[in-house]
C-alpha positions in Angstrom: -8.9 16.5 0.4 -6.7 14.1 -1.6 -8.2 10.8 -2.7 -6.8 7.3 -2.8 -7.9 5.0 -5.6 -8.3 1.2 -5.3 -7.2 -0.8 -8.3 -8.1 -4.5 -8.7 -6.1 -6.9 -10.8 -7.5 -10.3 -11.7 -5.6 -13.1 -13.4 -6.1 -16.8 -14.0 -3.4 -19.5 -13.6 -4.5 -22.9 -14.7 -7.9 -23.5 -13.1 -7.6 -20.9 -10.3 -8.4 -17.2 -10.4 -6.4 -14.7 -8.3 -6.9 -11.1 -7.3 -4.6 -8.5 -6.0 -5.3 -4.9 -4.8 -3.3 -1.8 -5.2 -3.9 1.6 -3.6 -2.9 4.6 -5.7 -2.3 8.0 -4.0 -1.6 11.3 -5.6 2.1 12.3 -5.9 1.7 15.5 -3.7 0.2 13.4 -0.9 3.0 10.9 -1.0 5.6 13.7 -1.1 4.0 15.5 1.8 4.0 12.3 3.9 7.7 11.8 3.1 7.2 8.3 1.6 10.0 7.0 -0.5 10.4 4.0 -2.9 10.8 0.8 -0.9 9.1 2.1 2.3 6.9 -0.5 4.1 3.5 0.9 4.8 1.1 -0.9 7.2 -2.6 -0.3 7.0 -5.0 -0.7 10.0 -8.6 0.1 10.6 -9.1 2.2 13.8 -12.5 3.5 14.8 -13.8 3.0 11.3 -11.0 4.9 9.7 -8.1 3.6 7.5 -4.7 4.4 9.1 -1.4 4.2 7.3 1.8 3.7 9.3 5.2 3.8 7.6 7.9 1.5 9.0 10.9 3.5 10.3 12.9 0.2 10.6 14.7 -0.4 7.2 15.7 -3.9 8.4 12.2 -5.1 7.7 12.8 -4.4 4.0 15.6 -7.1 3.9 13.1 -9.8 4.8 10.6 -8.7 2.2 12.9 -8.6 -0.8 
């Protein structure tokens, strides 16, 4: 079973500390799912499991750029 790794990035700007998170998936898993650069992936928790949904609507990308 492929694994997904969580990365945490911390940085400080003036007096505030910020954190961001990034999920890293193995290349064979990403290729098998058919994900491409620029795809929007939604994450939900359903019945205690993490569910990834890829947006089929490319118009959403225009609002995120």
